PATI-882802 format. One record per atom (N, C-alpha, C, O): residue in three letters; atom name; x, y, z. Coordinates in nm, 3 decimals. Layout:
+-----+----+---------+---------+---------+
|  aa | at |    east |   north |      up |
+-----+----+---------+---------+---------+
| ALA | CA |       X |       Y |       Z |
...
+-----+----+---------+---------+---------+
***
This chain:
+-----+----+---------+---------+---------+
|  aa | at |    east |   north |      up |
+-----+----+---------+---------+---------+
| MET |  N |   8.824 |   2.427 |  -3.734 |
| MET | CA |   8.853 |   2.365 |  -3.610 |
| MET |  C |   8.759 |   2.369 |  -3.483 |
| MET |  O |   8.737 |   2.292 |  -3.390 |
| LYS |  N |   8.705 |   2.515 |  -3.529 |
| LYS | CA |   8.624 |   2.518 |  -3.413 |
| LYS |  C |   8.438 |   2.511 |  -3.403 |
| LYS |  O |   8.348 |   2.545 |  -3.327 |
| ILE |  N |   8.459 |   2.432 |  -3.554 |
| ILE | CA |   8.308 |   2.385 |  -3.590 |
| ILE |  C |   8.334 |   2.236 |  -3.541 |
| ILE |  O |   8.250 |   2.176 |  -3.475 |
| ARG |  N |   8.427 |   2.193 |  -3.569 |
| ARG | CA |   8.420 |   2.092 |  -3.535 |
| ARG |  C |   8.460 |   2.060 |  -3.345 |
| ARG |  O |   8.497 |   1.961 |  -3.282 |
| LYS |  N |   8.442 |   2.140 |  -3.325 |
| LYS | CA |   8.497 |   2.144 |  -3.125 |
| LYS |  C |   8.302 |   2.154 |  -3.054 |
| LYS |  O |   8.248 |   2.101 |  -2.957 |
| THR |  N |   8.244 |   2.260 |  -3.178 |
| THR | CA |   8.139 |   2.276 |  -3.151 |
| THR |  C |   8.064 |   2.151 |  -3.128 |
| THR |  O |   8.015 |   2.099 |  -3.028 |
| ILE |  N |   8.069 |   2.120 |  -3.253 |
| ILE | CA |   7.996 |   1.993 |  -3.307 |
| ILE |  C |   8.008 |   1.853 |  -3.193 |
| ILE |  O |   7.908 |   1.792 |  -3.155 |
| TYR |  N |   8.127 |   1.825 |  -3.155 |
| TYR | CA |   8.146 |   1.713 |  -3.098 |
| TYR |  C |   8.116 |   1.743 |  -2.919 |
| TYR |  O |   8.072 |   1.658 |  -2.841 |
| THR |  N |   8.148 |   1.859 |  -2.891 |
| THR | CA |   8.077 |   1.904 |  -2.759 |
| THR |  C |   7.938 |   1.882 |  -2.765 |
| THR |  O |   7.881 |   1.848 |  -2.661 |
| TRP |  N |   7.881 |   1.894 |  -2.858 |
| TRP | CA |   7.685 |   1.905 |  -2.910 |
| TRP |  C |   7.673 |   1.771 |  -2.843 |
| TRP |  O |   7.619 |   1.742 |  -2.736 |
| LEU |  N |   7.741 |   1.691 |  -2.937 |
| LEU | CA |   7.699 |   1.505 |  -2.907 |
| LEU |  C |   7.743 |   1.479 |  -2.802 |
| LEU |  O |   7.673 |   1.396 |  -2.743 |
| THR |  N |   7.840 |   1.516 |  -2.740 |
| THR | CA |   7.889 |   1.450 |  -2.589 |
| THR |  C |   7.846 |   1.538 |  -2.469 |
| THR |  O |   7.866 |   1.504 |  -2.352 |
| THR |  N |   7.808 |   1.610 |  -2.492 |
| THR | CA |   7.762 |   1.684 |  -2.355 |
| THR |  C |   7.635 |   1.600 |  -2.271 |
| THR |  O |   7.543 |   1.548 |  -2.333 |
| ARG |  N |   7.642 |   1.597 |  -2.168 |
| ARG | CA |   7.544 |   1.478 |  -2.104 |
| ARG |  C |   7.413 |   1.554 |  -2.019 |
| ARG |  O |   7.412 |   1.627 |  -1.921 |
| TYR |  N |   7.332 |   1.514 |  -2.084 |
| TYR | CA |   7.186 |   1.599 |  -2.028 |
| TYR |  C |   7.085 |   1.482 |  -1.936 |
| TYR |  O |   7.119 |   1.366 |  -1.960 |
| THR |  N |   6.996 |   1.490 |  -1.861 |
| THR | CA |   6.916 |   1.419 |  -1.783 |
| THR |  C |   6.758 |   1.529 |  -1.805 |
| THR |  O |   6.744 |   1.649 |  -1.826 |
| MET |  N |   6.675 |   1.429 |  -1.788 |
| MET | CA |   6.552 |   1.438 |  -1.852 |
| MET |  C |   6.486 |   1.390 |  -1.696 |
| MET |  O |   6.514 |   1.285 |  -1.639 |
| VAL |  N |   6.416 |   1.471 |  -1.657 |
| VAL | CA |   6.354 |   1.434 |  -1.502 |
| VAL |  C |   6.190 |   1.409 |  -1.516 |
| VAL |  O |   6.129 |   1.514 |  -1.533 |
| ILE |  N |   6.142 |   1.338 |  -1.513 |
| ILE | CA |   5.985 |   1.309 |  -1.508 |
| ILE |  C |   5.939 |   1.374 |  -1.316 |
| ILE |  O |   5.987 |   1.342 |  -1.207 |
| ARG |  N |   5.834 |   1.469 |  -1.354 |
| ARG | CA |   5.825 |   1.487 |  -1.175 |
| ARG |  C |   5.668 |   1.471 |  -1.182 |
| ARG |  O |   5.602 |   1.485 |  -1.286 |
| SER |  N |   5.632 |   1.449 |  -1.094 |
| SER | CA |   5.516 |   1.437 |  -1.069 |
| SER |  C |   5.357 |   1.572 |  -1.027 |
| SER |  O |   5.310 |   1.574 |  -0.913 |
| GLU |  N |   5.320 |   1.635 |  -1.101 |
| GLU | CA |   5.297 |   1.784 |  -1.100 |
| GLU |  C |   5.196 |   1.820 |  -0.968 |
| GLU |  O |   5.159 |   1.938 |  -0.961 |
| GLU |  N |   5.165 |   1.759 |  -0.900 |
| GLU | CA |   5.142 |   1.773 |  -0.796 |
| GLU |  C |   5.206 |   1.811 |  -0.670 |
| GLU |  O |   5.182 |   1.897 |  -0.585 |
| THR |  N |   5.322 |   1.693 |  -0.686 |
| THR | CA |   5.433 |   1.700 |  -0.557 |
| THR |  C |   5.543 |   1.727 |  -0.587 |
| THR |  O |   5.631 |   1.729 |  -0.500 |
| PHE |  N |   5.572 |   1.757 |  -0.721 |
| PHE | CA |   5.708 |   1.789 |  -0.800 |
| PHE |  C |   5.779 |   1.651 |  -0.772 |
| PHE |  O |   5.877 |   1.626 |  -0.842 |
| ALA |  N |   5.738 |   1.557 |  -0.677 |
| ALA | CA |   5.853 |   1.444 |  -0.643 |
| ALA |  C |   5.878 |   1.389 |  -0.781 |
| ALA |  O |   5.793 |   1.381 |  -0.869 |
| GLU |  N |   5.974 |   1.362 |  -0.787 |
| GLU | CA |   6.083 |   1.269 |  -0.912 |
| GLU |  C |   6.027 |   1.157 |  -0.931 |
| GLU |  O |   6.014 |   1.087 |  -0.830 |
| LYS |  N |   5.986 |   1.114 |  -1.037 |
| LYS | CA |   5.951 |   1.000 |  -1.062 |
| LYS |  C |   6.042 |   0.876 |  -1.179 |
| LYS |  O |   6.042 |   0.753 |  -1.175 |
| LYS |  N |   6.102 |   0.960 |  -1.263 |
| LYS | CA |   6.230 |   0.899 |  -1.305 |
| LYS |  C |   6.288 |   0.959 |  -1.364 |
| LYS |  O |   6.212 |   1.042 |  -1.415 |
| SER |  N |   6.420 |   0.981 |  -1.407 |
| SER | CA |   6.526 |   1.085 |  -1.491 |
| SER |  C |   6.630 |   0.966 |  -1.553 |
| SER |  O |   6.684 |   0.870 |  -1.499 |
| PHE |  N |   6.634 |   1.019 |  -1.697 |
| PHE | CA |   6.717 |   0.974 |  -1.798 |
| PHE |  C |   6.834 |   1.044 |  -1.827 |
| PHE |  O |   6.833 |   1.167 |  -1.840 |
| SER |  N |   6.944 |   0.971 |  -1.838 |
| SER | CA |   7.089 |   1.039 |  -1.875 |
| SER |  C |   7.109 |   1.020 |  -1.974 |
| SER |  O |   7.109 |   0.901 |  -2.006 |
| PHE |  N |   7.139 |   1.134 |  -2.091 |
| PHE | CA |   7.139 |   1.114 |  -2.219 |
| PHE |  C |   7.240 |   1.198 |  -2.268 |
| PHE |  O |   7.282 |   1.287 |  -2.193 |
| THR |  N |   7.290 |   1.184 |  -2.386 |
| THR | CA |   7.336 |   1.236 |  -2.501 |
| THR |  C |   7.279 |   1.286 |  -2.680 |
| THR |  O |   7.204 |   1.211 |  -2.741 |
| TYR |  N |   7.313 |   1.379 |  -2.725 |
| TYR | CA |   7.244 |   1.365 |  -2.808 |
| TYR |  C |   7.328 |   1.285 |  -2.939 |
| TYR |  O |   7.284 |   1.304 |  -3.052 |
| ALA |  N |   7.456 |   1.190 |  -2.919 |
| ALA | CA |   7.487 |   1.089 |  -2.978 |
| ALA |  C |   7.450 |   0.990 |  -2.991 |
| ALA |  O |   7.448 |   0.928 |  -3.097 |
| LYS |  N |   7.402 |   0.945 |  -2.857 |
| LYS | CA |   7.322 |   0.808 |  -2.838 |
| LYS |  C |   7.157 |   0.836 |  -2.864 |
| LYS |  O |   7.082 |   0.739 |  -2.879 |
| LEU |  N |   7.117 |   0.941 |  -2.868 |
| LEU | CA |   6.975 |   0.952 |  -2.945 |
| LEU |  C |   6.988 |   0.949 |  -3.063 |
| LEU |  O |   6.893 |   0.899 |  -3.123 |
| LEU |  N |   7.113 |   1.003 |  -3.149 |
| LEU | CA |   7.083 |   0.968 |  -3.289 |
| LEU |  C |   7.160 |   0.850 |  -3.319 |
| LEU |  O |   7.225 |   0.907 |  -3.407 |
| VAL |  N |   7.212 |   0.722 |  -3.319 |
| VAL | CA |   7.200 |   0.621 |  -3.283 |
| VAL |  C |   7.107 |   0.559 |  -3.294 |
| VAL |  O |   7.069 |   0.500 |  -3.396 |
| PHE |  N |   7.034 |   0.565 |  -3.143 |
| PHE | CA |   6.889 |   0.554 |  -3.123 |
| PHE |  C |   6.790 |   0.568 |  -3.230 |
| PHE |  O |   6.715 |   0.485 |  -3.282 |
| GLY |  N |   6.806 |   0.672 |  -3.247 |
| GLY | CA |   6.680 |   0.713 |  -3.375 |
| GLY |  C |   6.754 |   0.644 |  -3.506 |
| GLY |  O |   6.675 |   0.619 |  -3.596 |
| PHE |  N |   6.886 |   0.611 |  -3.533 |
| PHE | CA |   6.919 |   0.552 |  -3.633 |
| PHE |  C |   6.860 |   0.430 |  -3.641 |
| PHE |  O |   6.782 |   0.389 |  -3.726 |
| ILE |  N |   6.927 |   0.348 |  -3.496 |
| ILE | CA |   6.839 |   0.198 |  -3.512 |
| ILE |  C |   6.709 |   0.146 |  -3.527 |
| ILE |  O |   6.651 |   0.045 |  -3.565 |
| TYR |  N |   6.678 |   0.297 |  -3.463 |
| TYR | CA |   6.463 |   0.229 |  -3.467 |
| TYR |  C |   6.441 |   0.264 |  -3.652 |
| TYR |  O |   6.381 |   0.182 |  -3.722 |
| THR |  N |   6.490 |   0.375 |  -3.704 |
| THR | CA |   6.442 |   0.391 |  -3.814 |
| THR |  C |   6.480 |   0.272 |  -3.872 |
| THR |  O |   6.385 |   0.218 |  -3.928 |
| SER |  N |   6.584 |   0.213 |  -3.879 |
| SER | CA |   6.594 |   0.114 |  -3.989 |
| SER |  C |   6.574 |   0.034 |  -3.937 |
| SER |  O |   6.618 |  -0.057 |  -4.007 |
| LEU |  N |   6.519 |  -0.023 |  -3.818 |
| LEU | CA |   6.431 |  -0.112 |  -3.793 |
| LEU |  C |   6.298 |  -0.122 |  -3.818 |
| LEU |  O |   6.234 |  -0.226 |  -3.807 |
| ILE |  N |   6.259 |  -0.026 |  -3.850 |
| ILE | CA |   6.106 |  -0.018 |  -3.895 |
| ILE |  C |   6.116 |  -0.008 |  -4.038 |
| ILE |  O |   6.018 |  -0.044 |  -4.103 |
| ALA |  N |   6.217 |   0.036 |  -4.099 |
| ALA | CA |   6.212 |   0.058 |  -4.224 |
| ALA |  C |   6.252 |  -0.137 |  -4.296 |
| ALA |  O |   6.223 |  -0.197 |  -4.400 |
| THR |  N |   6.310 |  -0.162 |  -4.204 |
| THR | CA |   6.344 |  -0.360 |  -4.262 |
| THR |  C |   6.152 |  -0.381 |  -4.257 |
| THR |  O |   6.078 |  -0.385 |  -4.355 |
| LEU |  N |   6.120 |  -0.388 |  -4.140 |
| LEU | CA |   6.038 |  -0.464 |  -4.114 |
| LEU |  C |   5.909 |  -0.400 |  -4.223 |
| LEU |  O |   5.832 |  -0.480 |  -4.278 |
| SER |  N |   5.897 |  -0.256 |  -4.245 |
| SER | CA |   5.795 |  -0.274 |  -4.375 |
| SER |  C |   5.841 |  -0.280 |  -4.477 |
| SER |  O |   5.761 |  -0.275 |  -4.570 |
| TYR |  N |   5.940 |  -0.288 |  -4.501 |
| TYR | CA |   5.954 |  -0.356 |  -4.642 |
| TYR |  C |   5.936 |  -0.552 |  -4.645 |
| TYR |  O |   5.929 |  -0.626 |  -4.743 |
| TYR |  N |   5.933 |  -0.584 |  -4.506 |
| TYR | CA |   5.950 |  -0.717 |  -4.581 |
| TYR |  C |   5.824 |  -0.756 |  -4.516 |
| TYR |  O |   5.819 |  -0.872 |  -4.476 |
| VAL |  N |   5.726 |  -0.685 |  -4.498 |
| VAL | CA |   5.603 |  -0.711 |  -4.446 |
| VAL |  C |   5.527 |  -0.667 |  -4.616 |
| VAL |  O |   5.438 |  -0.739 |  -4.659 |
| VAL |  N |   5.561 |  -0.582 |  -4.674 |
| VAL | CA |   5.488 |  -0.493 |  -4.812 |
| VAL |  C |   5.557 |  -0.605 |  -4.875 |
| VAL |  O |   5.476 |  -0.653 |  -4.955 |
| THR |  N |   5.659 |  -0.667 |  -4.879 |
| THR | CA |   5.693 |  -0.737 |  -4.999 |
| THR |  C |   5.633 |  -0.890 |  -4.919 |
| THR |  O |   5.591 |  -0.965 |  -5.007 |
| GLY |  N |   5.626 |  -0.918 |  -4.856 |
| GLY | CA |   5.525 |  -1.049 |  -4.843 |
| GLY |  C |   5.427 |  -1.093 |  -4.797 |
| GLY |  O |   5.376 |  -1.193 |  -4.847 |
| VAL |  N |   5.362 |  -1.018 |  -4.665 |
| VAL | CA |   5.207 |  -1.004 |  -4.623 |
| VAL |  C |   5.182 |  -0.934 |  -4.790 |
| VAL |  O |   5.150 |  -0.980 |  -4.900 |
| LEU |  N |   5.208 |  -0.827 |  -4.745 |
| LEU | CA |   5.076 |  -0.740 |  -4.843 |
| LEU |  C |   5.101 |  -0.787 |  -4.971 |
| LEU |  O |   4.986 |  -0.813 |  -5.006 |
| SER |  N |   5.183 |  -0.819 |  -5.080 |
| SER | CA |   5.210 |  -0.848 |  -5.219 |
| SER |  C |   5.094 |  -0.963 |  -5.261 |
| SER |  O |   5.050 |  -0.968 |  -5.376 |
| THR |  N |   5.038 |  -1.076 |  -5.132 |
| THR | CA |   4.935 |  -1.167 |  -5.223 |
| THR |  C |   4.755 |  -1.090 |  -5.192 |
| THR |  O |   4.644 |  -1.121 |  -5.234 |
| TRP |  N |   4.803 |  -0.991 |  -5.107 |
| TRP | CA |   4.664 |  -0.931 |  -5.103 |
| TRP |  C |   4.655 |  -0.791 |  -5.228 |
| TRP |  O |   4.559 |  -0.786 |  -5.306 |
| LEU |  N |   4.759 |  -0.693 |  -5.231 |
| LEU | CA |   4.735 |  -0.604 |  -5.311 |
| LEU |  C |   4.793 |  -0.586 |  -5.467 |
| LEU |  O |   4.762 |  -0.498 |  -5.548 |
| ASP |  N |   4.891 |  -0.703 |  -5.485 |
| ASP | CA |   4.981 |  -0.709 |  -5.602 |
| ASP |  C |   4.906 |  -0.773 |  -5.714 |
| ASP |  O |   4.872 |  -0.890 |  -5.697 |
| PRO |  N |   4.872 |  -0.712 |  -5.831 |
| PRO | CA |   4.839 |  -0.768 |  -5.884 |
| PRO |  C |   4.897 |  -0.913 |  -5.990 |
| PRO |  O |   4.832 |  -1.000 |  -6.048 |
| ARG |  N |   5.023 |  -0.891 |  -5.981 |
| ARG | CA |   5.092 |  -0.993 |  -6.060 |
| ARG |  C |   5.095 |  -1.121 |  -5.979 |
| ARG |  O |   5.102 |  -1.234 |  -6.027 |
| GLU |  N |   5.091 |  -1.094 |  -5.866 |
| GLU | CA |   5.035 |  -1.207 |  -5.756 |
| GLU |  C |   4.949 |  -1.277 |  -5.824 |
| GLU |  O |   4.978 |  -1.394 |  -5.846 |
| GLN |  N |   4.841 |  -1.232 |  -5.865 |
| GLN | CA |   4.756 |  -1.305 |  -5.887 |
| GLN |  C |   4.740 |  -1.346 |  -6.003 |
| GLN |  O |   4.652 |  -1.422 |  -6.042 |
| VAL |  N |   4.829 |  -1.295 |  -6.066 |
| VAL | CA |   4.824 |  -1.353 |  -6.229 |
| VAL |  C |   4.911 |  -1.482 |  -6.252 |
| VAL |  O |   4.906 |  -1.567 |  -6.340 |
| LEU |  N |   5.013 |  -1.463 |  -6.116 |
| LEU | CA |   5.074 |  -1.576 |  -6.144 |
| LEU |  C |   4.990 |  -1.742 |  -6.073 |
| LEU |  O |   4.980 |  -1.855 |  -6.121 |
| GLU |  N |   4.944 |  -1.681 |  -5.938 |
| GLU | CA |   4.838 |  -1.803 |  -5.864 |
| GLU |  C |   4.771 |  -1.859 |  -5.997 |
| GLU |  O |   4.769 |  -1.978 |  -6.028 |
| THR |  N |   4.703 |  -1.729 |  -6.091 |
| THR | CA |   4.560 |  -1.831 |  -6.181 |
| THR |  C |   4.666 |  -1.890 |  -6.318 |
| THR |  O |   4.614 |  -1.959 |  -6.405 |
| LYS |  N |   4.779 |  -1.864 |  -6.323 |
| LYS | CA |   4.864 |  -1.952 |  -6.444 |
| LYS |  C |   4.899 |  -2.066 |  -6.368 |
| LYS |  O |   4.893 |  -2.180 |  -6.414 |
| LYS |  N |   4.938 |  -2.034 |  -6.240 |
| LYS | CA |   4.914 |  -2.222 |  -6.196 |
| LYS |  C |   4.827 |  -2.251 |  -6.204 |
| LYS |  O |   4.814 |  -2.324 |  -6.302 |
| ARG |  N |   4.717 |  -2.233 |  -6.136 |
| ARG | CA |   4.564 |  -2.293 |  -6.158 |
| ARG |  C |   4.508 |  -2.341 |  -6.292 |
| ARG |  O |   4.434 |  -2.438 |  -6.308 |
| VAL |  N |   4.561 |  -2.249 |  -6.397 |
| VAL | CA |   4.564 |  -2.306 |  -6.529 |
| VAL |  C |   4.615 |  -2.378 |  -6.550 |
| VAL |  O |   4.549 |  -2.471 |  -6.596 |
| VAL |  N |   4.752 |  -2.402 |  -6.538 |
| VAL | CA |   4.812 |  -2.547 |  -6.576 |
| VAL |  C |   4.782 |  -2.648 |  -6.492 |
| VAL |  O |   4.808 |  -2.763 |  -6.525 |
| SER |  N |   4.726 |  -2.619 |  -6.377 |
| SER | CA |   4.730 |  -2.767 |  -6.306 |
| SER |  C |   4.591 |  -2.808 |  -6.327 |
| SER |  O |   4.565 |  -2.917 |  -6.277 |
| LEU |  N |   4.491 |  -2.748 |  -6.391 |
| LEU | CA |   4.337 |  -2.761 |  -6.432 |
| LEU |  C |   4.379 |  -2.798 |  -6.551 |
| LEU |  O |   4.317 |  -2.904 |  -6.564 |
| SER |  N |   4.460 |  -2.780 |  -6.675 |
| SER | CA |   4.462 |  -2.824 |  -6.807 |
| SER |  C |   4.550 |  -2.968 |  -6.782 |
| SER |  O |   4.475 |  -3.065 |  -6.796 |
| VAL |  N |   4.631 |  -2.989 |  -6.762 |
| VAL | CA |   4.694 |  -3.138 |  -6.707 |
| VAL |  C |   4.588 |  -3.213 |  -6.663 |
| VAL |  O |   4.555 |  -3.316 |  -6.721 |
| ARG |  N |   4.509 |  -3.155 |  -6.531 |
| ARG | CA |   4.383 |  -3.286 |  -6.475 |
| ARG |  C |   4.279 |  -3.279 |  -6.632 |
| ARG |  O |   4.220 |  -3.385 |  -6.650 |
| VAL |  N |   4.255 |  -3.181 |  -6.732 |
| VAL | CA |   4.233 |  -3.227 |  -6.795 |
| VAL |  C |   4.266 |  -3.302 |  -6.938 |
| VAL |  O |   4.188 |  -3.373 |  -7.002 |
| ASP |  N |   4.368 |  -3.278 |  -6.962 |
| ASP | CA |   4.458 |  -3.351 |  -7.046 |
| ASP |  C |   4.442 |  -3.524 |  -6.990 |
| ASP |  O |   4.398 |  -3.610 |  -7.066 |
| SER |  N |   4.480 |  -3.552 |  -6.864 |
| SER | CA |   4.446 |  -3.646 |  -6.845 |
| SER |  C |   4.337 |  -3.740 |  -6.829 |
| SER |  O |   4.339 |  -3.861 |  -6.848 |
| LEU |  N |   4.239 |  -3.665 |  -6.791 |
| LEU | CA |   4.083 |  -3.719 |  -6.822 |
| LEU |  C |   4.044 |  -3.713 |  -6.951 |
| LEU |  O |   3.934 |  -3.756 |  -6.986 |
| SER |  N |   4.124 |  -3.664 |  -7.027 |
| SER | CA |   4.092 |  -3.661 |  -7.175 |
| SER |  C |   4.160 |  -3.791 |  -7.230 |
| SER |  O |   4.093 |  -3.838 |  -7.322 |
| ALA |  N |   4.268 |  -3.861 |  -7.203 |
| ALA | CA |   4.303 |  -3.963 |  -7.198 |
| ALA |  C |   4.292 |  -4.101 |  -7.184 |
| ALA |  O |   4.324 |  -4.201 |  -7.247 |
| GLU |  N |   4.213 |  -4.061 |  -7.037 |
| GLU | CA |   4.147 |  -4.174 |  -6.975 |
| GLU |  C |   3.983 |  -4.213 |  -7.033 |
| GLU |  O |   3.934 |  -4.325 |  -7.017 |
| MET |  N |   3.911 |  -4.096 |  -7.103 |
| MET | CA |   3.799 |  -4.121 |  -7.164 |
| MET |  C |   3.816 |  -4.190 |  -7.270 |
| MET |  O |   3.730 |  -4.276 |  -7.294 |
| ASP |  N |   3.939 |  -4.174 |  -7.370 |
| ASP | CA |   3.940 |  -4.216 |  -7.483 |
| ASP |  C |   3.979 |  -4.384 |  -7.489 |
| ASP |  O |   3.945 |  -4.478 |  -7.562 |
| ARG |  N |   4.072 |  -4.366 |  -7.367 |
| ARG | CA |   4.131 |  -4.551 |  -7.336 |
| ARG |  C |   3.971 |  -4.599 |  -7.284 |
| ARG |  O |   3.984 |  -4.719 |  -7.311 |
| LYS |  N |   3.863 |  -4.590 |  -7.242 |
| LYS | CA |   3.729 |  -4.641 |  -7.179 |
| LYS |  C |   3.618 |  -4.679 |  -7.304 |
| LYS |  O |   3.546 |  -4.775 |  -7.333 |
| GLU |  N |   3.651 |  -4.539 |  -7.362 |
| GLU | CA |   3.615 |  -4.532 |  -7.560 |
| GLU |  C |   3.658 |  -4.651 |  -7.625 |
| GLU |  O |   3.570 |  -4.723 |  -7.671 |
| ARG |  N |   3.754 |  -4.678 |  -7.635 |
| ARG | CA |   3.840 |  -4.808 |  -7.735 |
| ARG |  C |   3.782 |  -4.925 |  -7.615 |
| ARG |  O |   3.703 |  -5.007 |  -7.660 |
| TYR |  N |   3.803 |  -4.931 |  -7.527 |
| TYR | CA |   3.783 |  -5.026 |  -7.466 |
| TYR |  C |   3.618 |  -5.076 |  -7.480 |
| TYR |  O |   3.604 |  -5.190 |  -7.526 |
| ILE |  N |   3.541 |  -5.029 |  -7.459 |
| ILE | CA |   3.375 |  -5.022 |  -7.533 |
| ILE |  C |   3.382 |  -5.051 |  -7.647 |
| ILE |  O |   3.356 |  -5.165 |  -7.685 |
| THR |  N |   3.416 |  -4.965 |  -7.721 |
| THR | CA |   3.441 |  -5.026 |  -7.881 |
| THR |  C |   3.470 |  -5.197 |  -7.909 |
| THR |  O |   3.421 |  -5.274 |  -7.993 |
| ASP |  N |   3.581 |  -5.221 |  -7.788 |
| ASP | CA |   3.637 |  -5.332 |  -7.826 |
| ASP |  C |   3.543 |  -5.449 |  -7.804 |
| ASP |  O |   3.506 |  -5.549 |  -7.865 |
| LEU |  N |   3.516 |  -5.374 |  -7.659 |
| LEU | CA |   3.365 |  -5.487 |  -7.612 |
| LEU |  C |   3.241 |  -5.538 |  -7.708 |
| LEU |  O |   3.179 |  -5.642 |  -7.725 |
| LYS |  N |   3.240 |  -5.387 |  -7.767 |
| LYS | CA |   3.117 |  -5.433 |  -7.876 |
| LYS |  C |   3.126 |  -5.519 |  -8.000 |
| LYS |  O |   3.048 |  -5.593 |  -8.061 |
| LYS |  N |   3.259 |  -5.479 |  -8.014 |
| LYS | CA |   3.302 |  -5.558 |  -8.145 |
| LYS |  C |   3.295 |  -5.691 |  -8.071 |
| LYS |  O |   3.225 |  -5.778 |  -8.123 |
| LEU |  N |   3.354 |  -5.717 |  -7.965 |
| LEU | CA |   3.383 |  -5.883 |  -7.984 |
| LEU |  C |   3.237 |  -5.916 |  -7.936 |
| LEU |  O |   3.201 |  -6.031 |  -7.959 |
| PHE |  N |   3.141 |  -5.827 |  -7.870 |
| PHE | CA |   2.980 |  -5.882 |  -7.872 |
| PHE |  C |   2.931 |  -5.935 |  -8.049 |
| PHE |  O |   2.881 |  -6.039 |  -8.091 |
| ILE |  N |   2.965 |  -5.833 |  -8.101 |
| ILE | CA |   2.895 |  -5.860 |  -8.232 |
| ILE |  C |   2.958 |  -5.954 |  -8.284 |
| ILE |  O |   2.873 |  -6.037 |  -8.314 |
| ASP |  N |   3.053 |  -5.988 |  -8.311 |
| ASP | CA |   3.147 |  -6.126 |  -8.363 |
| ASP |  C |   3.103 |  -6.273 |  -8.287 |
| ASP |  O |   3.094 |  -6.385 |  -8.337 |
| PHE |  N |   3.075 |  -6.224 |  -8.133 |
| PHE | CA |   3.029 |  -6.349 |  -8.127 |
| PHE |  C |   2.866 |  -6.375 |  -8.156 |
| PHE |  O |   2.818 |  -6.488 |  -8.158 |
| LYS |  N |   2.815 |  -6.293 |  -8.171 |
| LYS | CA |   2.673 |  -6.269 |  -8.178 |
| LYS |  C |   2.641 |  -6.341 |  -8.316 |
| LYS |  O |   2.542 |  -6.406 |  -8.348 |
| GLU |  N |   2.776 |  -6.302 |  -8.403 |
| GLU | CA |   2.758 |  -6.344 |  -8.559 |
| GLU |  C |   2.798 |  -6.492 |  -8.575 |
| GLU |  O |   2.765 |  -6.558 |  -8.673 |
| GLU |  N |   2.880 |  -6.548 |  -8.455 |
| GLU | CA |   2.895 |  -6.695 |  -8.438 |
| GLU |  C |   2.793 |  -6.815 |  -8.437 |
| GLU |  O |   2.834 |  -6.930 |  -8.420 |
+-----+----+---------+---------+---------+
***
């Protein structure tokens, strides 16, 4: 029971931090706080920094540093280029058939 009281009093005791000028000892600012407030603000600050760091590392830096990201980008590019090569090959085959048909037509026309 005594430990609970001492922790409670340690967390709820109010303190004042005063910032003074070194030359004149005039009070510049003063802050009132308790250790409970400091713990809550410290936890919130740490959580925000950790969350922000996580999103920066997984979002921005993954494209720069993660080799898996580069492999995925390369695979996408290879697939895109293979589709383009296939379509160009089909187009070239179609044009070759057209030219051979024209040659046959000219040869048949010449023989008549």
